[in-house]
LOLUMDO-901096 format. One record per residue (C-alpha): residue in three letters; x, y, z; residue number from 1. Coordinates in pm, 1 decimal. Layout:
R fifi        X        Y        Z tipa
R  Ala        X        Y        Z  NUM
...
//
This chain:
R fifi        X        Y        Z tipa
R  Met    -31.3    -17.7      6.2    1
R  Val    105.5    324.2    -96.6    2
R  Thr    182.4    598.7    217.6    3
R  Pro    334.3    885.1    304.5    4
R  Glu    661.4    714.2    404.7    5
R  Leu    691.3    560.5     68.6    6
R  Pro    931.9    812.8    -97.3    7
R  Phe   1196.4    760.6    169.9    8
R  Thr   1169.5    388.7    197.9    9
R  Gly   1519.4    233.1    117.3   10
R  Ile   1620.0     49.7   -130.5   11
R  Val   1650.8   -258.4     35.5   12
R  Asp   1339.3   -246.9    180.1   13
R  Leu   1136.9   -177.0   -125.1   14
R  Ala   1314.1   -450.9   -279.6   15
R  Ala   1188.5   -672.3     -0.4   16
R  Ala    836.8   -561.9    -28.0   17
R  Tyr    798.5   -626.6   -381.7   18
R  Arg    941.7   -971.5   -321.8   19
R  Gln    692.8  -1027.1    -52.5   20
R  Arg    414.8   -875.7   -298.9   21
R  Thr    290.5   -609.1    -34.7   22
R  Leu    422.2   -337.5   -273.8   23
R  Ser    402.0   -316.0   -666.1   24
R  Pro    646.1   -156.8   -882.4   25
R  Val    373.2     16.6  -1113.0   26
R  Glu    215.3    141.6   -799.3   27
R  Val    518.1    283.9   -638.5   28
R  Thr    660.8    442.9   -976.4   29
R  Arg    280.6    586.5  -1037.5   30
R  Ala    335.2    719.4   -662.9   31
R  Met    628.5    862.6   -733.8   32
R  Leu    580.4   1047.3  -1107.5   33
R  Glu    297.2   1213.1   -891.4   34
R  Arg    522.1   1328.5   -627.0   35
R  Ile    754.2   1455.0   -887.5   36
R  Glu    463.4   1640.4  -1084.2   37
R  Arg    387.0   1798.8   -722.5   38
R  Leu    682.7   1893.0   -606.9   39
R  Asp    947.0   1923.2   -873.6   40
R  Pro    840.5   2272.3  -1017.2   41
R  Ala    932.4   2411.3   -714.3   42
R  Leu   1254.3   2225.7   -682.6   43
R  Arg   1354.7   2215.3  -1050.6   44
R  Ser   1567.2   1877.7  -1012.3   45
R  Tyr   1440.9   1720.1  -1311.8   46
R  Leu   1501.4   1827.6  -1671.6   47
R  Thr   1329.4   1561.3  -1839.0   48
R  Val   1063.3   1306.8  -1692.0   49
R  Thr    990.5    987.1  -1882.7   50
R  Pro    652.6    877.6  -1735.8   51
R  Glu    572.3    652.4  -2052.2   52
R  Arg    940.9    459.1  -2027.4   53
R  Ala    904.3    463.3  -1657.8   54
R  Leu    565.7    271.9  -1644.3   55
R  Glu    638.6     26.4  -1919.8   56
R  Gln    988.1    -36.8  -1715.0   57
R  Ala    773.5    -79.2  -1393.8   58
R  Gly    532.2   -304.2  -1548.6   59
R  Arg    779.1   -525.2  -1694.0   60
R  Ala    969.7   -551.4  -1341.9   61
R  Glu    642.1   -647.4  -1183.5   62
R  Ala    565.5   -934.8  -1419.8   63
R  Glu    919.1  -1099.9  -1382.1   64
R  Ile    922.8  -1040.9  -1013.9   65
R  Ala    566.6  -1224.5  -1009.0   66
R  Arg    689.5  -1508.3  -1172.8   67
R  Gly   1009.8  -1535.6   -974.1   68
R  Asp   1236.7  -1375.5  -1223.1   69
R  Trp   1409.0  -1151.0   -944.6   70
R  Arg   1716.5   -979.3  -1086.0   71
R  Gly   1827.4   -804.0   -775.0   72
R  Pro   1795.1   -537.3   -522.6   73
R  Met   1748.2   -283.7   -788.9   74
R  His   1466.5   -465.1   -955.1   75
R  Gly   1155.0   -227.3  -1015.2   76
R  Val   1334.3     57.3   -794.9   77
R  Pro   1253.1    428.0   -935.0   78
R  Ile   1549.0    598.0  -1005.7   79
R  Gly   1718.4    942.9  -1189.3   80
R  Leu   2012.8    980.5  -1399.7   81
R  Lys   2238.3   1309.9  -1434.4   82
R  Asp   2185.0   1457.4  -1713.3   83
R  Leu   2501.5   1305.9  -1891.3   84
R  Cys   2461.9    975.2  -1897.5   85
R  Gly   2361.6    867.6  -2248.2   86
R  Thr   1990.1    756.2  -2283.6   87
R  Arg   1894.6    579.5  -2574.9   88
R  Gly   1575.3    783.1  -2744.2   89
R  Val   1585.0   1036.6  -2440.7   90
R  Arg   1774.6   1383.2  -2470.4   91
R  Thr   2091.9   1413.2  -2315.9   92
R  Thr   2216.1   1767.1  -2280.7   93
R  Trp   2504.0   1775.2  -2054.8   94
R  Gly   2352.8   2103.5  -1909.7   95
R  Thr   2460.7   2332.4  -2204.0   96
R  Arg   2285.1   2470.6  -2504.5   97
R  Val   2494.9   2314.6  -2742.7   98
R  Leu   2348.1   1956.8  -2692.5   99
R  Ala   2013.2   2094.2  -2627.9  100
R  Ala   1841.8   1845.5  -2873.7  101
R  Asn   2109.4   1543.3  -2857.7  102
R  Val   1903.0   1234.9  -2852.0  103
R  Pro   2146.2    969.0  -2803.6  104
R  Ala   2115.8    641.4  -3002.6  105
R  Glu   2261.4    381.7  -2720.2  106
R  Asp   2264.1    383.1  -2318.0  107
R  Ala   2574.6    458.8  -2125.8  108
R  Thr   2698.2    146.8  -2003.6  109
R  Val   2594.4    266.2  -1625.1  110
R  Val   2239.5    307.5  -1753.2  111
R  Arg   2275.6     -3.7  -1923.0  112
R  Arg   2356.2   -193.2  -1647.8  113
R  Leu   2076.3    -41.9  -1409.4  114
R  Phe   1816.9   -153.1  -1690.4  115
R  Glu   1961.5   -505.0  -1674.9  116
R  Ala   1934.6   -491.0  -1312.2  117
R  Gly   1546.6   -419.2  -1358.6  118
R  Ala   1571.8    -33.5  -1228.2  119
R  Val   1275.0    233.7  -1324.7  120
R  Met   1415.9    542.0  -1514.5  121
R  Leu   1204.5    818.6  -1388.7  122
R  Gly   1404.8   1088.6  -1609.9  123
R  Lys   1705.1   1293.8  -1646.5  124
R  Leu   1834.0   1542.1  -1376.2  125
R  His   1945.8   1912.5  -1362.3  126
R  Met   2323.4   1955.9  -1354.8  127
R  Thr   2567.3   2230.4  -1399.0  128
R  Glu   2680.9   2314.5  -1764.6  129
R  Gly   2937.2   2037.5  -1856.9  130
R  Ala   2943.9   1917.5  -1497.1  131
R  Tyr   3119.3   2245.3  -1411.4  132
R  Ser   3046.1   2524.3  -1170.6  133
R  Gln   2751.1   2715.6  -1279.8  134
R  His   2415.5   2605.1  -1433.2  135
R  His   2384.5   2739.3  -1835.8  136
R  Pro   2088.8   2998.5  -1834.5  137
R  Asp   1887.4   2809.8  -2051.0  138
R  Tyr   1862.6   2548.3  -1754.0  139
R  Pro   1753.8   2678.2  -1389.2  140
R  Ala   1921.9   2585.6  -1104.8  141
R  Pro   1781.7   2302.0   -892.2  142
R  Leu   1671.1   2458.0   -527.1  143
R  Asn   1828.0   2308.7   -185.5  144
R  Pro   1514.5   2148.0    -54.3  145
R  Trp   1599.4   2241.1    320.2  146
R  Asn   1621.8   2602.0    216.4  147
R  Ala   1601.3   2729.4   -120.0  148
R  Ala   1856.6   3025.8    -26.6  149
R  His   2115.7   2796.6      3.7  150
R  Trp   2384.4   2577.4   -192.8  151
R  Pro   2220.7   2244.4   -365.9  152
R  Gly   2569.1   2145.9   -454.8  153
R  Asn   2751.3   2120.2   -803.5  154
R  Ser   2744.6   1957.1  -1057.2  155
R  Ser   2524.5   1652.6   -938.7  156
R  Ser   2242.6   1937.6   -804.7  157
R  Gly   1968.5   1778.5   -949.5  158
R  Ser   2072.1   1405.6   -844.8  159
R  Gly   2146.5   1567.1   -448.3  160
R  Val   1788.8   1745.3   -486.6  161
R  Ala   1578.5   1478.5   -605.1  162
R  Thr   1719.4   1218.9   -371.5  163
R  Ala   1702.4   1421.4    -79.9  164
R  Ala   1350.6   1533.2   -139.8  165
R  Gly   1224.0   1137.1   -200.8  166
R  Leu   1156.7   1243.5   -601.9  167
R  Cys   1378.3    906.6   -637.5  168
R  Phe   1511.8    624.2   -465.4  169
R  Gly   1856.9    725.3   -578.8  170
R  Ala   2038.2    854.5   -845.7  171
R  Ile   2358.2    840.7  -1071.9  172
R  Gly   2603.5   1135.6  -1004.5  173
R  Thr   2967.8   1208.4  -1104.7  174
R  Asp   3267.2   1347.0   -942.3  175
R  Thr   3577.8   1553.7  -1084.1  176
R  Gly   3638.8   1766.7   -835.9  177
R  Gly   3367.7   1735.4   -588.2  178
R  Ser   3038.9   1676.4   -772.5  179
R  Ile   2869.6   1410.2   -584.7  180
R  Arg   3017.0   1497.7   -258.8  181
R  Phe   2911.8   1859.3   -242.0  182
R  Pro   2577.4   1796.8   -338.5  183
R  Ser   2537.3   1482.0    -89.2  184
R  Gly   2659.0   1704.7    197.4  185
R  Ala   2455.3   1997.3    105.4  186
R  Asn   2115.2   1795.4    101.4  187
R  Gly   2201.9   1535.1    343.1  188
R  Ile   2219.1   1229.9    145.0  189
R  Thr   2475.7    961.4    117.6  190
R  Gly   2738.9    967.1   -204.3  191
R  Leu   2950.3    719.4   -284.9  192
R  Lys   3286.3    821.8   -509.3  193
R  Pro   3424.2    495.6   -635.1  194
R  Thr   3796.7    434.4   -739.7  195
R  Trp   3856.2    563.7  -1067.1  196
R  Gly   3761.2    348.3  -1308.3  197
R  Arg   3560.4     88.3  -1081.5  198
R  Val   3239.2    224.0  -1274.1  199
R  Ser   3244.7    253.9  -1682.0  200
R  Arg   3244.1    600.1  -1810.6  201
R  His   3125.1    508.5  -2148.5  202
R  Gly   2865.8    705.4  -2280.1  203
R  Val   2896.6    962.2  -2004.6  204
R  Leu   3004.9   1283.2  -2139.8  205
R  Pro   3304.7   1420.4  -1974.8  206
R  Leu   3416.2   1698.4  -1790.0  207
R  Ala   3796.0   1563.4  -1763.0  208
R  Asp   3835.9   1217.8  -1834.3  209
R  Ser   4091.2   1142.6  -1611.0  210
R  Leu   3928.3   1300.7  -1304.6  211
R  Asp   3574.8   1182.8  -1391.2  212
R  His   3405.0    920.3  -1156.5  213
R  Val   3055.3    747.8  -1182.9  214
R  Gly   2903.0    662.8   -843.2  215
R  Pro   2556.2    637.9   -656.0  216
R  Met   2370.8    894.9   -472.7  217
R  Thr   2126.5    757.1   -205.3  218
R  Arg   1976.8    806.2    126.7  219
R  Ser   2183.2    534.3    281.3  220
R  Ala   2506.7    348.0    265.6  221
R  Glu   2314.2     18.3    217.7  222
R  Asp   2129.5    189.4    -65.2  223
R  Ala   2454.2    292.1   -223.7  224
R  Ala   2579.8    -75.5   -200.3  225
R  Ala   2276.5   -177.0   -375.5  226
R  Met   2330.2     88.5   -672.7  227
R  Leu   2698.2      5.6   -668.4  228
R  Gly   2691.1   -348.9   -706.6  229
R  Ala   2441.3   -311.3  -1025.6  230
R  Ile   2679.5    -61.4  -1189.6  231
R  Ala   3056.8   -206.6  -1105.3  232
R  Gly   3300.6   -352.4  -1319.0  233
R  Ala   3502.2   -379.1  -1594.1  234
R  Asp   3355.3   -277.1  -1951.6  235
R  Pro   3527.8   -339.0  -2302.4  236
R  Leu   3374.8    -22.7  -2433.2  237
R  Asp   3586.9    158.5  -2152.3  238
R  Pro   3921.9     46.5  -2175.2  239
R  Thr   4026.0    263.8  -1850.8  240
R  Ser   3768.4     77.6  -1650.0  241
R  Leu   3897.2   -162.1  -1389.6  242
R  Asp   3952.4   -530.6  -1442.2  243
R  Ala   3866.4   -611.2  -1072.0  244
R  Pro   3636.4   -885.2   -919.5  245
R  Val   3318.0   -687.6   -786.3  246
R  Pro   3201.4   -777.5   -442.1  247
R  Asp   2877.0   -822.5   -304.5  248
R  Tyr   2853.9   -477.7   -154.2  249
R  Leu   2543.8   -537.1     57.3  250
R  Asp   2694.8   -890.4    195.4  251
R  Ala   2982.6   -689.0    280.5  252
R  Leu   2810.5   -464.0    484.3  253
R  Gly   2814.5   -639.2    822.6  254
R  Gly   3083.1   -721.3   1058.8  255
R  Gly   3139.5   -355.1   1234.1  256
R  Ile   3445.9   -176.1   1223.0  257
R  Ala   3594.8   -244.2   1562.8  258
R  Gly   3990.3   -244.6   1547.3  259
R  Leu   3975.3      8.9   1179.9  260
R  Arg   4223.3    256.8   1186.6  261
R  Ile   4078.4    602.9   1105.7  262
R  Gly   4362.8    872.5   1014.4  263
R  Val   4272.8   1196.8   1061.0  264
R  Asp   4497.2   1498.1   1027.4  265
R  Ala   4403.8   1763.6   1227.0  266
R  Ser   4570.8   2081.5   1100.8  267
R  Tyr   4430.4   1980.8    730.2  268
R  Cys   4056.2   1929.0    856.6  269
R  His   4050.3   2229.6   1097.5  270
R  Asp   4293.1   2489.2   1046.8  271
R  Ala   4059.0   2613.4    744.6  272
R  Ser   3740.0   2498.7    851.0  273
R  Asp   3466.7   2674.5   1006.4  274
R  Ala   3316.5   2551.4   1380.4  275
R  Gln   3023.3   2392.8   1248.6  276
R  Thr   3223.1   2194.1   1011.6  277
R  Ser   3481.5   2104.5   1252.3  278
R  Ala   3204.5   1978.6   1518.9  279
R  Val   3029.4   1751.2   1287.2  280
R  Leu   3386.1   1602.8   1187.4  281
R  Glu   3456.7   1582.2   1582.5  282
R  Glu   3138.5   1417.4   1642.9  283
R  Ala   3216.6   1175.5   1362.6  284
R  Arg   3539.2   1072.7   1490.3  285
R  Arg   3359.5   1023.2   1836.8  286
R  Val   3065.9    784.7   1679.1  287
R  Leu   3348.8    612.8   1514.7  288
R  Glu   3536.1    561.5   1809.8  289
R  Thr   3223.3    424.4   2028.8  290
R  Leu   3205.6    189.3   1760.4  291
R  Gly   3550.8     17.2   1766.3  292
R  Ala   3770.6    196.9   1561.6  293
R  Arg   4093.4    387.3   1635.5  294
R  Thr   4189.8    721.7   1549.9  295
R  Val   4545.3    778.3   1417.3  296
R  Ala   4681.3   1118.0   1405.8  297
R  Val   4832.9   1141.8   1053.4  298
R  Ser   4980.3   1394.9    810.5  299
R  Met   4839.8   1451.3    447.9  300
R  Pro   5134.9   1443.3    208.2  301
R  Pro   5303.4   1803.0    147.6  302
R  Ser   5152.0   1830.5   -181.5  303
R  Thr   4819.9   1787.5   -104.6  304
R  Ala   4785.3   2184.0   -142.8  305
R  Asp   4937.5   2162.8   -451.3  306
R  Met   4669.3   1890.4   -580.0  307
R  Tyr   4366.2   2134.5   -530.9  308
R  Arg   4543.4   2427.7   -614.1  309
R  Gly   4645.2   2281.4   -950.2  310
R  Trp   4314.9   2095.5  -1013.2  311
R  Thr   4142.2   2364.3  -1209.7  312
R  Met   4457.8   2392.1  -1467.9  313
R  Leu   4429.7   2029.5  -1552.2  314
R  Cys   4045.2   2021.6  -1555.5  315
R  Ala   4041.6   2337.5  -1791.9  316
R  Val   4290.2   2103.3  -2017.3  317
R  Glu   4109.8   1823.8  -2035.1  318
R  Ala   3755.3   2011.3  -2064.9  319
R  Ala   3900.6   2205.8  -2369.5  320
R  Val   3975.3   1854.7  -2517.6  321
R  Ala   3615.4   1732.8  -2453.1  322
R  His   3481.2   2033.3  -2604.6  323
R  Arg   3702.3   2093.9  -2890.4  324
R  Ala   3457.4   2009.2  -3142.0  325
R  Thr   3239.8   2316.4  -3023.7  326
R  Tyr   3447.1   2539.6  -2866.5  327
R  Pro   3511.5   2828.7  -2973.6  328
R  Ser   3327.4   2762.5  -3282.2  329
R  Arg   2990.7   2798.7  -3092.8  330
R  Ala   3150.2   2994.2  -2809.4  331
R  Gly   2845.4   3208.2  -2795.6  332
R  Asp   2646.7   2924.5  -2668.6  333
R  Tyr   2839.3   2870.1  -2349.0  334
R  Gly   2779.2   2999.5  -2021.6  335
R  Gln   3026.4   3249.2  -1850.0  336
R  Gly   3155.1   2972.4  -1616.9  337
R  Leu   3225.0   2691.4  -1859.3  338
R  Ala   3322.4   2916.3  -2131.5  339
R  Ala   3600.8   3096.4  -1886.3  340
R  Leu   3710.3   2721.1  -1806.7  341
R  Leu   3791.2   2651.5  -2155.8  342
R  Glu   3974.4   2965.7  -2245.0  343
R  Leu   4202.8   2872.9  -1933.3  344
R  Gly   4234.3   2519.4  -2106.9  345
R  His   4326.4   2669.9  -2438.8  346
R  Arg   4623.4   2872.3  -2293.0  347
R  Thr   4754.8   2686.7  -2042.6  348
R  Asp   5120.8   2613.9  -2098.4  349
R  Ala   5213.4   2223.6  -2155.2  350
R  Leu   5521.0   2212.6  -1982.6  351
R  Glu   5315.4   2360.0  -1687.7  352
R  Leu   5063.8   2098.2  -1742.3  353
R  Met   5314.3   1804.9  -1761.7  354
R  Ala   5487.6   1912.6  -1432.6  355
R  Leu   5138.5   1916.4  -1251.4  356
R  Gln   5083.1   1558.7  -1405.8  357
R  His   5417.6   1457.3  -1257.3  358
R  Arg   5348.6   1598.9   -921.8  359
R  Arg   4995.0   1408.7   -930.4  360
R  Leu   5183.2   1084.5   -970.0  361
R  Glu   5392.6   1161.3   -661.3  362
R  Phe   5113.2   1271.5   -450.4  363
R  Ala   4942.1    957.4   -534.5  364
R  Gly   5226.1    742.7   -428.2  365
R  Ala   5251.1    918.5   -120.5  366
R  Leu   4898.8    869.8    -42.1  367
R  Arg   4937.0    481.1   -106.4  368
R  Arg   5197.1    515.7    142.7  369
R  Leu   4980.8    705.6    409.0  370
R  Tyr   4733.2    417.5    389.7  371
R  Arg   4980.5    167.3    528.0  372
R  Glu   4909.9    352.6    851.8  373
R  Val   4559.8    352.7    839.9  374
R  Asp   4282.5    196.3    659.9  375
R  Leu   4013.7    518.9    619.3  376
R  Leu   4095.3    876.9    610.3  377
R  Leu   3830.7   1116.4    812.7  378
R  Val   3809.6   1443.3    661.5  379
R  Pro   3521.3   1719.3    579.8  380
R  Val   3360.5   1769.8    273.5  381
R  Gln   3393.1   2162.1    237.3  382
R  Pro   3570.1   2406.4    495.0  383
R  Phe   3231.2   2579.5    515.0  384
R  Ala   2902.6   2432.1    643.5  385
R  Asn   2607.2   2448.1    413.7  386
R  Pro   2652.9   2795.2    263.9  387
R  Ser   2413.3   3048.9    123.8  388
R  Leu   2405.9   3098.4   -209.8  389
R  Asp   2480.9   3448.9   -183.2  390
R  Trp   2778.5   3388.2     52.5  391
R  Leu   2950.7   3121.4   -166.6  392
R  Ala   2885.8   3324.8   -475.8  393
R  Thr   3107.3   3634.2   -308.7  394
R  Asn   3315.4   3412.1   -125.1  395
R  Arg   3440.5   3210.9   -471.4  396
R  Arg   3484.5   3544.3   -635.9  397
R  Arg   3766.6   3627.4   -399.5  398
R  Pro   4144.2   3512.1   -442.2  399
R  Gly   4157.0   3143.1   -325.7  400
R  Gly   3824.0   3105.9   -303.7  401
R  Val   3779.3   2788.4   -555.1  402
R  Asp   4068.1   2660.7   -365.7  403
R  Asp   3918.6   2653.2    -51.8  404
R  Leu   3608.7   2462.4   -187.3  405
R  Leu   3825.2   2210.9   -309.9  406
R  Arg   4063.4   2173.9    -35.0  407
R  Phe   3890.7   1869.1     84.7  408
R  Thr   3746.5   1692.5   -241.1  409
R  Ala   3997.7   1748.4   -548.0  410
R  Pro   4300.7   1555.5   -414.1  411
R  Phe   4078.2   1260.3   -379.8  412
R  Asp   3997.5   1300.7   -769.4  413
R  Met   4346.1   1352.1   -849.9  414
R  Ser   4439.6   1043.4   -690.9  415
R  Gly   4128.6    841.2   -812.8  416
R  Ser   4082.2    730.3   -458.7  417
R  Pro   3746.8    607.0   -325.1  418
R  Thr   3553.8    804.5    -82.4  419
R  Ile   3188.4    804.6    106.4  420
R  Thr   2990.7   1113.1    199.0  421
R  Leu   2763.9   1070.4    482.4  422
R  Pro   2512.2   1317.1    682.6  423
R  Gly   2711.2   1411.5    982.8  424
R  Gly   2479.2   1700.4   1175.3  425
R  Phe   2288.6   2001.3   1102.7  426
R  Thr   2378.5   2378.0   1144.0  427
R  Pro   2192.0   2578.4   1420.9  428
R  Gln   1945.7   2702.1   1094.9  429
R  Gly   1865.0   2315.9   1033.9  430
R  Leu   2053.8   2270.0    739.2  431
R  Pro   2243.6   1902.0    702.8  432
R  Val   2635.8   1887.0    731.6  433
R  Gly   2835.9   1596.8    572.9  434
R  Phe   3170.0   1448.8    623.9  435
R  Gln   3357.9   1206.5    418.6  436
R  Leu   3578.8    885.6    456.9  437
R  Ala   3847.1    788.8    199.7  438
R  Gly   3974.6    475.7    138.4  439
R  Arg   4249.5    293.5   -101.7  440
R  His   4169.1    199.7   -423.7  441
R  Leu   3902.3    -72.4   -475.8  442
R  Glu   3810.1    -47.9   -105.8  443
R  Glu   3459.2     74.0   -182.5  444
R  Ala   3343.0   -234.3     27.3  445
R  Leu   3510.5    -85.1    368.6  446
R  Leu   3382.3    270.3    311.7  447
R  Leu   3020.1     86.7    245.5  448
R  Arg   3056.0   -106.3    568.1  449
R  Ala   3171.9    225.9    775.6  450
R  Gly   2919.5    415.6    646.6  451
R  His   2654.7    125.7    721.5  452
R  Ala   2775.2    109.0   1081.4  453
R  Phe   2786.8    519.5   1171.2  454
R  Gln   2425.0    495.0   1003.2  455
R  Gln   2313.9    207.8   1246.6  456
R  Val   2366.9    411.6   1552.9  457
R  Thr   2286.6    770.0   1430.2  458
R  Asp   1965.9    912.1   1245.3  459
R  Trp   2097.5   1200.9   1043.1  460
R  His   2039.0   1027.6    728.0  461
R  Leu   1651.4    959.2    802.7  462
R  Arg   1602.8   1331.3    861.7  463
R  Arg   1381.9   1485.7    590.1  464
R  Pro   1367.9   1818.4    418.0  465
R  Pro   1050.3   2038.5    466.6  466
R  Val    900.1   1971.0    136.0  467
//
């Protein structure tokens, strides 16, 4: 039976209800489409809603489950897709006017795998232009469901808003400099940025190929485990995808975190952070210690600052490559933010770029050595807790403002490391604040286990925005 609680049901619980025949994929999908129609005109998380396809997929899932042909925990689960994931027959705009009429002939691998797992596509979600920092004027920015005056996060903004507001049970996001983690923290949800190459990028439009990560955005670590299990794995269509076994992430959630070594660099985490961010991080540390984890004082590699300060230059050059067919030839169709990035890419010195690439390799090696001392690192998402749109716009214009924003996110994109973002508290104004755990390459199962353990004794992830 459809109830007001339904849109916030966990994916695993929803799957169980389907198998017990207490809920129907068709009735759930219909309820979600009605909720989108009612609430999303104000929140603007969806660019394109696909009701006919959604109900067709839900009907197929319902028939398959009824005859015992169960595909797994994503079977019949309504989801949203960031609008850079190629979808056959459904426009994929990349958030830019340049591709306003783009209708792919095939699904991206991540989309195909979700469909093979039985997931139901509710539609395509708004994003910043080209997955960079600003929404194109043609595409209105989503609004934070906790407070419309506050940042919804970049660039997977629609994915974060829709998931938090109960307009999908999970969404696909991408992360190049923080774009799964920023909207997860800002909207109070759980975001998993996998190891670079753990999820295929075939058919996913790029911001910067060597930095782009594709991953799930959900309301819990358990739900993220269900989604990651459906999309992870090597792909012959993406030669950069990792040829490594995909574990059963759901099965690996149990066992707790007793004895886990969690590294904290107090200077790195707190010196540039505001009081609310530091308080959330300290409370997360305390909770993890009560679960049996052990905090270890560490020092981040000295080149960490070089990674977040150098990120923009590397991203700019790779973005210029991605857009070379249309920029500068169609420069007038681009928004101000992405155009400025592409201009930087075109004028960057090759020797300077290669020197940064060498330092990037050295940083990745230093981080691998750090993980000999600890199992995970505990860090903020950003130095300032859930900023208002006005404050963020002013802060990012000042010298070093972008570096501040990327301080805790970009280094783990430069190294390709997996991270999980978890809701960890609220500001005095009632706005969510997240934190992240970062791990070794291909240890997503450990990150999910730690996140799940944290969420078994806290309720931050169960809080709902006032929509």
